[in-house]
N, C-alpha and C positions, 0 to 999 in steps of 0.2 A: 873956343867953342862956339856954334851955330846960335845965334839970338833966336830964341821960341819966339818971341813976339813977333818977326818977321815971318818964321815958318807959318804958326797958326793964322795969320793973314792970310798966306796962300792955301792952307787947309781949308778954313773956313769960308774963302769967299772967291776962290779958283773955281773956275770951271773943270768939268770932268766930263768925257762923253759917256762913260759907264762901263761895268767891267765887260770884257770882251770873250768872256766864258773860258780863257785859258789859264793855267797856271803862271805863278808869279815868277818871273825870272831871277837868278840870283843877284843881288846888288850889295854892295859893301861901301861904310863910311868909317874913317878913322881919324883920331884926333890927339896928337902925341904931345907930351910934356907938359902936362896939365896941372897947375898949382891948385891946391884946394884951400880956400877961404874960410877963415875961423869963423868970421861970423856967419855967413852962409849955413855951415854946419851946426852954428848953434840957434840959427833961428828954425831949422828942420828938426833939430833935437826935441825943441821949446812945443811946435806944436803937435808933434808926435808923440811928445812925453815920454823920451828917451832921458835915461840918466846918463848924461854925457859927462864925461871927466876932462875934457877938454883937449882930448889927444887920442883917443880910438873913436875911429870913424863909427857911427850908427850902422847896423848891419844892411840897413835897407836905403842908407845914403847914395851910394854908389849909382843906384837906379836913376837918379835926379840926372846925372851927368849922362847914361847911356840914353835916357829918355830923349835928349837933345838930338842924338844921331838918330834915334829912332822916327822923330818927326821930320830930320831930314830926309830919310827914306822913303816917308809919306808923300813927299812932293815929288820923286822921281818920277820921270815920264810913263813908267812901265807902269805905275799904279792910276789905272785908267777909272777908277769908280769914287765917287765921291766917299769921305771918310766920317759924315757926319753919323752914318746909321752902323758904323762899326763898334763891336761889343768887345772889351775886354773880358776873355774867358778865363784865362789862368795864367799864373806866375810863377815861376821856378827860380830861385836865387841858390847859387852855391858858394858859401861864404867860405872860403878856404883858410884865410888867417886874418887876425887882424890888421888892419891899414891906419897908419898913422896919420893925423892930421897933416904932417910935414913932408909926406911923401909924395913924390912927383908921379902922375901915373897915366898910363896910354891906354888909350879905350877905344873898342872897336866895335861895330855892329853890322850884322848881314842878316838878310832874306834867306832863312836857312831849309825852310820846307813850305809848301802848299798843298793843298786838297781840297778837293771839292765833295761837300757832305750835302746829306738832305737838306740843312739847314742854308747853307751857301757855301762861300769861299771860306775856309779857314787857312790861317798862314802864323807862321812861327817867326820870330825875331829874335836873334840870338845875340848876346852882349858879351864881351869880354873886357876885364881890367888887367893889366900886367903892371909890375912895379919893377924895371930893368930886367926884363925878360921872363920874369916870375909870374905866374898867372896867379892871381889872387881873389878874383871874384868872376862871378859867371851868371848869366840870366838867361832864362829863356821867356818871353811873352807872347801868349797864344791869342789871336785876334779872329772874330767871324765878320765878314762881311755878308750881312742877309740880303741876297740878290732877289730881285721880285719874283724871279721863275723858279725859286726854291720850294721844293714838295716840303713846307712846314707843317707837318701834323701839329694838333694841340699838345702843349707840352705838359706834363703832370708839374704842379708846384713840388720844388725840391724841398726833401726832408733832413733833418739833421740827424748827425751820427749817435752812435751809443754812448753818449758822452754825460755823466754824474751832473745834472743840473740843478741841484737842490740849492746849492749857494752860490750863485755865478755872482761874477762881478756887473755892478751897473755903471754906463757912462752916460753922460747926457752931452750929445753934439748940438753945440749952438747953431743958429743959422749963420752966421759969418765965418764958420770953419773951412767952409771953401776958399773964401776971400785969403785967411791966414793961412792956408796951406801955399795957396797959388804964390804969395809973396816970399814964401820959405822955399818954395821948389821951383819957381820959375813957370809952372806949368799952367797959364791963364787959360785955358779950356772954358768957353763961356757957359757951358752947360752946370760948372761947378760954380759959378761967382753970385750970381744974382737972379730972382726969379723974372726979373723983367728981360733977361738975357736969355735964360733956359727957356722962356715961352716961346721964342723965336725959331727953336730947335725942336718944339713939340713937347716940352716937359713944363708942366705948371708949377713944380717946386724945384729947387736946385739938389742936384744928385751930389751924394757924398762920393769923393774921388775914391776908387777901389784900391791905389797904392796908399792912400793915406789909413783906410781900412787896416791892410796889410800892415803897415810900419807899426800902425798903433797897438795891433795882437803882437807882433815881435818885440817891441819895447816893454810890455807887460811882461812876457815870457826870457826877457834876458837875465833877471837875477836867477831864474831856474837853469840857466844854460853853463853847462860845467866843462865845455870844451870849447876852444875857439875854431873849430872848422865843423860846418853842419850844411845842412839843405834844407830849405823852406819851399814847399810847394804849397799855394792855395790855389783854390776855385773860387771864383766868385758867382755867387749865386743870385739871389732876389737884390733888386737895386734897392739903395737905400737913400732917403730924402732927408732933407735937413730942413728944420730942428727935428730930432727926435733922441729918443732915449733906446739904448739898445744893451744886451748882455753878453758877456762873454766868459768862456770856462775853458781850461785845459785839463789834460790827463794824461799820465805816464803811459808811455807804449814801450816797447822792445826799441831801445838806442835812440829814446826821444820822446816826443808829446805829439798828441794831437789835440786842435783847439778849434773854436768856433766862434763866430760872433753873429749872435741871432736878435730877434726883435726883443720887446720889454717882455712879453710874454715867453718867451725862450721855445716858441715853436718853429718860427719861420728862419731858415739860416740865410744870412745876407755874405759870409764867407766863411769855407771851411778848410782846414790845413792840416798839414805836418813838419814838424820840425826832428830832423833825424842826424845824428852825428854821424861825420864819416870818418 
């Protein structure tokens, strides 16, 4: 697997000429016959608070491996714009069956679509994991690059869905969460590590990693999941800074659950999502 450290060095400090106004070309990266390390899974499960049984991978763990290929795509010559202003809008995961820690996996990732919107250039990165040619896990990550010439009108603050919020769970996020997630996932994005580093990129405080937020929500929901095949759709809303106190609630819907992570008052959503059985 490619080294995220060396890739981030290129992403953070490499010079890009700027977006050329064109849609992105279809590019692909693959990595085969990957062994999964038990200690890596244990660290990830601990920081995301999964109940790890020592055998079955947490539902979101394979994103850690897929993201390494995403990062390699970000360094491709066809990506002509800087990535520091990029926003992770959405993430979809199709968990088609449980994957055991001792199974060797093949991973692929490709630029599957791009489109120009009023806010800038939006694009999808599609990941796929197979075991002996059987597709076991898929994902789509949607990103936005805000280009300077985009016609961005004032965006209204997002509102939460109609979920019962009378007795939500409360979670406290320590200021070292970003560093602990980085050590568990290998994703050392500087805006998630320390205020001194995040200030260099325009943030006075450290941002919570969106994929940690998704993983933490799914970890909370796993005891409620009654089938091994499901799809998890999330949209990332308001940014979340550490330290913080947040609330979480879920509610049954047809063939699954809807869920949200909100601020401590339960008014402002940081993440909205649905889990649907397949």
